[in-house]
C-alpha positions as CSV (number, residue, x, y, z in Angstrom):
1,X,0.0,0.0,0.0
2,X,1.3,3.4,-1.0
3,X,-0.5,5.5,1.6
4,X,1.6,8.3,2.9
5,X,3.0,7.7,6.4
6,X,3.7,10.4,8.8
7,X,6.1,10.4,11.7
8,X,7.3,12.9,14.1
9,X,11.0,12.9,14.9
10,X,12.2,14.6,18.1
11,X,15.7,16.1,17.9
12,X,16.7,16.9,21.4
13,X,20.1,18.4,22.1
14,X,21.8,18.6,25.5
15,X,21.6,22.4,25.2
16,X,17.8,22.5,25.1
17,X,16.3,23.5,28.4
18,X,14.2,20.9,30.2
19,X,11.2,23.3,30.0
20,X,11.3,23.5,26.2
21,X,11.9,19.8,25.9
22,X,8.8,19.0,28.0
23,X,6.8,21.5,25.9
24,X,7.7,19.8,22.7
25,X,7.0,16.3,24.1
26,X,3.6,17.3,25.5
27,X,2.6,18.9,22.2
28,X,3.4,15.9,20.1
29,X,2.3,13.2,22.4
30,X,-1.3,14.5,22.3
31,X,-3.2,13.0,19.3
32,X,-5.5,15.3,17.5
33,X,-9.0,13.9,17.9
34,X,-10.8,12.8,14.7
35,X,-14.2,13.9,13.7
36,X,-17.1,11.5,14.2
37,X,-19.9,12.7,12.0
38,X,-23.4,11.3,11.8
39,X,-25.8,12.0,9.0
40,X,-29.3,11.9,10.5
41,X,-32.8,11.7,9.1
42,X,-35.4,12.4,11.8
43,X,-37.1,9.2,12.9
44,X,-40.8,8.6,13.2
45,X,-40.6,8.8,17.0
46,X,-38.4,11.8,17.0
47,X,-36.8,12.5,20.4
48,X,-33.5,14.4,19.8
49,X,-32.8,14.4,23.6
50,X,-32.4,10.6,23.5
51,X,-29.8,10.6,20.7
52,X,-26.2,9.6,21.7
53,X,-24.9,13.1,20.9
54,X,-22.1,12.8,23.4
55,X,-20.4,10.3,21.0
56,X,-20.4,12.7,18.1
57,X,-18.4,15.7,17.0
58,X,-20.9,16.6,14.2
59,X,-24.5,15.7,13.4
60,X,-25.7,16.5,9.9
61,X,-29.5,16.9,9.7
62,X,-30.7,15.5,6.3
63,X,-32.0,16.8,3.9
64,X,-32.7,20.2,2.6
65,X,-33.2,20.5,-1.2
66,X,-32.5,23.0,-4.0
67,X,-35.9,24.5,-4.7
68,X,-36.2,27.4,-7.1
69,X,-32.4,27.9,-6.7
70,X,-32.7,28.3,-3.0
71,X,-32.0,25.9,-0.1
72,X,-35.3,24.8,1.5
73,X,-37.0,22.0,3.3
74,X,-39.5,20.1,1.3
75,X,-40.9,18.6,4.5
76,X,-42.8,21.3,6.6
77,X,-42.1,19.4,9.9
78,X,-38.4,19.4,9.5
79,X,-37.9,23.1,10.6
80,X,-39.2,22.5,14.1
81,X,-37.3,19.2,14.4
82,X,-34.1,20.9,13.4
83,X,-34.7,23.6,16.1
84,X,-35.1,20.8,18.7
85,X,-31.8,19.3,17.6
86,X,-29.9,22.6,17.8
87,X,-31.3,23.0,21.3
88,X,-29.4,19.9,22.4
89,X,-26.2,22.0,22.1
90,X,-27.0,23.3,25.6
91,X,-26.2,19.9,26.9
92,X,-23.4,19.2,24.3
93,X,-21.6,22.5,23.7
94,X,-18.9,20.9,21.6
95,X,-21.4,19.4,19.2
96,X,-21.6,20.9,15.7
97,X,-25.1,20.8,14.2
98,X,-25.1,21.0,10.4
99,X,-27.5,20.5,7.6
100,X,-27.1,18.5,4.4
101,X,-28.4,19.8,1.1
102,X,-29.1,17.3,-1.7
103,X,-28.9,13.5,-1.5
104,X,-29.4,10.8,-4.0
105,X,-31.5,11.9,-7.0
106,X,-31.8,15.4,-5.6
107,X,-32.4,17.8,-8.5
108,X,-31.6,21.4,-9.1
109,X,-27.8,21.6,-8.5
110,X,-26.7,21.9,-12.1
111,X,-29.1,24.6,-12.9
112,X,-28.5,26.5,-9.7
113,X,-24.7,26.4,-10.1
114,X,-24.8,27.4,-13.7
115,X,-24.9,31.2,-13.5
116,X,-23.5,33.7,-11.1
117,X,-27.1,35.0,-10.5
118,X,-28.5,31.6,-9.5
119,X,-25.5,30.7,-7.4
120,X,-25.8,34.0,-5.5
121,X,-29.5,33.3,-4.9
122,X,-28.7,29.9,-3.4
123,X,-25.7,31.2,-1.3
124,X,-27.9,34.0,0.1
125,X,-30.6,31.4,1.0
126,X,-28.0,29.3,2.8
127,X,-26.8,32.3,4.9
128,X,-30.4,33.1,5.8
129,X,-31.1,29.5,6.7
130,X,-28.1,29.0,8.8
131,X,-28.7,32.2,10.7
132,X,-32.4,31.3,11.2
133,X,-31.6,27.9,12.8
134,X,-28.2,28.9,14.4
135,X,-26.3,26.2,12.6
136,X,-22.7,25.3,12.6
137,X,-22.3,24.6,8.9
138,X,-23.6,22.9,5.7
139,X,-22.8,19.7,3.8
140,X,-23.3,19.9,0.0
141,X,-24.4,16.5,-1.3
142,X,-24.5,17.0,-5.0
143,X,-24.7,13.5,-6.6
144,X,-22.9,14.2,-8.9
145,X,-21.3,17.2,-10.8
146,X,-21.1,16.2,-14.5
147,X,-22.8,12.9,-14.0
148,X,-26.6,12.6,-14.4
149,X,-27.1,10.0,-11.7
150,X,-30.6,9.3,-10.4
151,X,-32.0,11.2,-13.5
152,X,-30.6,14.5,-12.3
153,X,-29.5,17.1,-14.9
154,X,-25.7,17.4,-15.5
155,X,-23.6,19.4,-17.9
156,X,-19.8,19.6,-18.5
157,X,-19.7,23.1,-16.9
158,X,-20.6,21.5,-13.6
159,X,-16.9,20.9,-13.0
160,X,-16.0,24.5,-12.8
161,X,-19.4,25.6,-11.4
162,X,-19.0,23.3,-8.4
163,X,-15.7,25.1,-7.6
164,X,-17.4,28.5,-7.9
165,X,-20.3,27.3,-5.7
166,X,-18.0,26.1,-2.9
167,X,-15.8,29.2,-3.1
168,X,-18.8,31.5,-2.9
169,X,-20.4,29.5,0.0
170,X,-17.1,29.7,1.9
171,X,-16.9,33.5,1.5
172,X,-20.5,34.0,2.6
173,X,-20.4,31.6,5.5
174,X,-17.3,33.4,6.8
175,X,-19.5,36.5,7.4
176,X,-21.6,34.7,10.0
177,X,-20.9,35.2,13.7
178,X,-20.9,31.5,14.4
179,X,-18.0,29.6,12.9
180,X,-19.2,27.5,9.9
181,X,-18.0,24.1,8.8
182,X,-18.3,23.5,5.0
183,X,-18.2,20.0,3.7
184,X,-19.2,18.1,0.7
185,X,-20.1,14.4,0.1
186,X,-18.0,12.8,-2.6
187,X,-18.2,9.4,-4.3
188,X,-15.9,6.6,-3.4
189,X,-14.9,5.8,-7.0
190,X,-12.3,7.4,-9.2
191,X,-14.5,8.5,-12.1
192,X,-16.2,11.1,-9.8
193,X,-13.0,13.0,-9.4
194,X,-12.7,13.6,-13.2
195,X,-15.7,15.8,-12.9
196,X,-14.6,18.2,-10.1
197,X,-11.6,20.5,-9.7
198,X,-10.4,18.6,-6.7
199,X,-7.5,20.7,-5.5
200,X,-9.4,23.9,-6.1
201,X,-12.5,22.8,-4.2
202,X,-10.4,21.6,-1.2
203,X,-9.2,25.2,-0.7
204,X,-12.6,26.2,0.4
205,X,-13.9,23.3,2.5
206,X,-13.1,21.9,5.9
207,X,-13.7,18.2,5.0
208,X,-14.6,16.0,2.0
209,X,-16.9,13.2,3.2
210,X,-16.1,10.2,1.0
211,X,-19.1,7.9,0.6
212,X,-17.2,4.7,0.8
213,X,-20.4,2.7,0.7
214,X,-22.8,1.7,-2.1
215,X,-19.7,0.4,-3.9
216,X,-21.8,-2.4,-5.4
217,X,-25.3,-1.7,-6.5
218,X,-28.3,-3.7,-5.7
219,X,-28.8,-4.7,-9.3
220,X,-25.2,-5.8,-9.8
221,X,-25.0,-9.2,-11.5
222,X,-22.6,-10.5,-8.9
223,X,-22.4,-10.2,-5.1
224,X,-19.6,-8.1,-3.5
225,X,-18.7,-5.8,-0.7
226,X,-20.6,-2.5,-0.7
227,X,-18.4,-0.8,2.0
228,X,-15.0,-2.5,2.1
229,X,-12.1,-1.0,4.0
230,X,-9.3,-3.2,2.6
231,X,-7.7,-2.6,-0.7
232,X,-9.0,-5.4,-3.0
233,X,-6.5,-5.8,-5.8
234,X,-7.6,-7.1,-9.2
235,X,-5.4,-10.1,-8.8
236,X,-7.6,-11.1,-5.8
237,X,-10.4,-11.6,-8.3
238,X,-8.7,-13.6,-11.0
239,X,-8.8,-17.0,-9.4
240,X,-11.2,-19.7,-10.4
241,X,-14.0,-18.8,-8.0
242,X,-14.3,-15.2,-9.1
243,X,-13.2,-15.4,-12.8
244,X,-16.8,-14.7,-14.1
245,X,-17.2,-11.7,-11.8
246,X,-13.9,-10.2,-12.9
247,X,-14.7,-10.7,-16.6
248,X,-18.1,-9.1,-16.3
249,X,-16.7,-6.1,-14.4
250,X,-14.0,-5.6,-17.0
251,X,-16.6,-5.6,-19.7
252,X,-18.8,-3.0,-17.9
253,X,-15.8,-0.8,-17.2
254,X,-14.8,-0.8,-20.8
255,X,-18.1,0.8,-21.6
256,X,-17.0,3.9,-19.7
257,X,-13.4,3.8,-21.1
258,X,-12.0,2.7,-17.8
259,X,-10.2,-0.3,-16.5
260,X,-12.0,-2.3,-13.8
261,X,-10.7,-1.8,-10.3
262,X,-12.5,-2.9,-7.1
263,X,-13.5,0.0,-4.9
264,X,-12.5,0.3,-1.3
265,X,-11.8,2.9,1.4
266,X,-8.0,2.3,1.3
267,X,-7.9,2.6,-2.5
268,X,-9.8,5.8,-2.8
269,X,-8.1,7.5,0.1
270,X,-4.7,6.7,-1.4
271,X,-5.9,8.0,-4.8
272,X,-7.2,11.3,-3.3
273,X,-3.9,11.8,-1.4
274,X,-1.9,11.1,-4.5
275,X,-4.0,13.9,-6.2
276,X,-2.9,16.4,-3.5
277,X,-5.7,16.2,-0.9
278,X,-4.5,16.7,2.6
279,X,-5.2,13.6,4.8
280,X,-6.7,15.8,7.5
281,X,-9.4,17.0,5.1
282,X,-10.5,13.4,4.3
283,X,-13.5,11.8,6.2
284,X,-14.2,8.2,5.3
285,X,-17.6,6.6,5.4
286,X,-19.3,3.7,7.2
287,X,-22.7,2.2,6.3
288,X,-25.4,1.6,8.9
289,X,-27.2,-0.5,6.4
290,X,-26.5,-3.5,4.2
291,X,-27.4,-4.8,0.7
292,X,-28.7,-8.3,0.0
293,X,-29.1,-10.5,-3.1
294,X,-31.1,-13.7,-3.6
295,X,-30.4,-16.7,-5.7
296,X,-26.7,-16.7,-4.9
297,X,-24.4,-19.7,-5.6
298,X,-22.9,-21.3,-2.5
299,X,-19.4,-21.2,-4.1
300,X,-16.9,-19.1,-2.1
301,X,-19.7,-18.8,0.5
302,X,-21.6,-16.6,-1.8
303,X,-18.9,-13.9,-2.3
304,X,-18.4,-12.6,-5.9
305,X,-21.1,-15.0,-7.2
306,X,-23.9,-14.5,-9.7
307,X,-27.3,-13.7,-8.2
308,X,-31.0,-13.6,-9.3
309,X,-31.6,-10.0,-8.2
310,X,-31.7,-7.7,-5.2
311,X,-33.3,-9.2,-2.1
312,X,-33.4,-6.0,0.0
313,X,-31.6,-3.0,1.4
314,X,-31.6,-3.7,5.2
315,X,-30.9,-1.2,8.0
316,X,-28.3,-2.4,10.5
317,X,-30.9,-2.6,13.3
318,X,-32.8,-5.2,11.3
319,X,-29.6,-7.0,10.3
320,X,-28.8,-7.4,14.0
321,X,-32.3,-8.4,15.1
322,X,-33.5,-10.5,12.2
323,X,-30.5,-11.9,10.4
324,X,-27.4,-12.1,12.7
325,X,-29.6,-13.9,15.2
326,X,-30.9,-16.4,12.6
327,X,-28.9,-19.6,12.7
328,X,-29.4,-20.1,9.0
329,X,-27.2,-17.0,8.3
330,X,-23.5,-17.6,8.9
331,X,-21.1,-14.7,9.3
332,X,-17.9,-14.7,7.2
333,X,-14.9,-12.3,7.4
334,X,-13.0,-11.3,4.3
335,X,-9.5,-10.5,5.5
336,X,-8.6,-8.8,2.2
337,X,-11.6,-6.5,2.1
338,X,-11.5,-6.2,5.9
339,X,-15.3,-6.6,5.8
340,X,-18.0,-9.1,7.0
341,X,-20.8,-10.7,5.2
342,X,-23.7,-13.0,5.9
343,X,-24.7,-16.0,3.8
344,X,-27.7,-18.2,4.0
345,X,-26.8,-21.3,2.0
346,X,-30.2,-22.9,2.3
347,X,-32.1,-19.8,1.0
348,X,-29.2,-18.6,-1.2
349,X,-29.2,-15.0,0.3
350,X,-26.0,-12.9,0.6
351,X,-25.8,-9.8,2.8
352,X,-22.9,-7.2,2.6
353,X,-22.7,-4.7,5.5
354,X,-20.6,-3.0,8.2
355,X,-20.6,-4.4,11.7
356,X,-19.0,-3.4,15.0
357,X,-15.7,-5.1,14.0
358,X,-15.4,-3.4,10.6
359,X,-16.4,0.1,11.7
360,X,-13.9,-0.1,14.5
361,X,-11.2,-1.0,12.0
362,X,-12.2,1.9,9.8
363,X,-12.0,4.3,12.7
364,X,-8.5,3.0,13.7
365,X,-7.5,3.3,10.1
366,X,-8.6,7.0,10.0
367,X,-6.6,7.6,13.2
368,X,-3.5,5.8,12.0
369,X,-3.4,7.6,8.7
370,X,-4.2,11.0,10.4
371,X,-7.4,11.5,8.4
372,X,-10.0,14.0,9.3
373,X,-12.4,11.4,10.7
374,X,-15.2,9.0,10.0
375,X,-18.9,9.6,9.1
376,X,-21.8,7.3,8.4
377,X,-25.2,7.1,6.9
378,X,-27.2,7.2,9.0
379,X,-27.7,7.4,12.8
380,X,-31.4,6.3,12.9
381,X,-30.5,2.9,11.4
382,X,-28.3,1.9,14.3
383,X,-29.4,-0.3,17.3
384,X,-30.3,1.6,20.4
385,X,-28.1,-0.3,22.8
386,X,-24.6,-0.3,24.2
387,X,-23.2,-2.6,21.5
388,X,-24.2,-0.1,18.7
389,X,-22.1,0.7,15.6
390,X,-21.7,4.3,16.9
391,X,-20.4,3.1,20.2
392,X,-17.8,0.9,18.4
393,X,-16.7,4.0,16.4
394,X,-16.7,6.3,19.4
395,X,-14.6,3.8,21.5
396,X,-12.1,3.3,18.7
397,X,-11.9,7.1,18.2
398,X,-10.8,7.5,21.8
399,X,-8.3,4.7,21.8
400,X,-4.6,4.8,20.7
401,X,-4.1,4.6,17.0
402,X,-1.3,2.1,17.5
């Protein structure tokens, strides 16, 4: 792995005073805490006072939308719910409460960012919104500049317009009395970065939240890991058990003039750093949900095997309660992907997901590589007990990175 490693070398001479020596040691022996960010969609039984906010550095209320070139809620009840969440800062003064704009298939970004006039209208609406709710920042979740995913509009100019949007947001947010955190959600695959001016955008944001999940779609012809940490090399897929999978993925990639490469957290972090992104600006993602396929061959315990269609997208709470507890589902661990999966050989169902082991490894990886932190989609899908995914992340974030 070619990830950049950082080390601190202390050069202490006999002439250095003991006071100065102690100051240097104290400064460098204290690890900088990483961010632990939760995206959060209000639950049906909404009680923000019961959320485990003490285990978070940031909570990102989701979603606002781009409506008539302004940032607005399209759900009338969300405004009051956001106020209730912001009120929890009285108990958790170090918590940053942000709002996310966009999401999968969210329309309006390309048109809004296309002219100076429409961008200005949007930016002014963000300033009004953040002042109204006394927020700590905004996350732009444009999926994706230059790529019409989810039937959204896209144009080549999105690449430059995204930079202008983030630049203008940064300038405007800096006028607010309350310090504002500006982030954006990025994809976890390389093609995305061809459509943004990465190094320019990073000048204006605090963090880039890489969505290192949904790396395999529910309609994929083969099973796989949707949120792997470990770097899966192409040679790992060329053996007899996965030859069909590898051949099909090569064929699909060729349609986009790219060479197939399995996606993973380690791979995309290394790629972004190689492009000049500062590690401390990178936030990696964990998934509080899984993806499942039916009609899966029992070869290789279901991994990288053909399937007969999507079975379900399953929140982690249900994976824990309904599937992990079912004796017909056996848990497997892929040491290359550093990821778990469940396979039911009798019903031919395969489930890819994050569990407490894998999210702890992701958090330790973020600390070891001195990344900005870890985020996840989304808090309401976790179990409400001590052995939660968030508690695993929080505990790992407080432990030594060694």
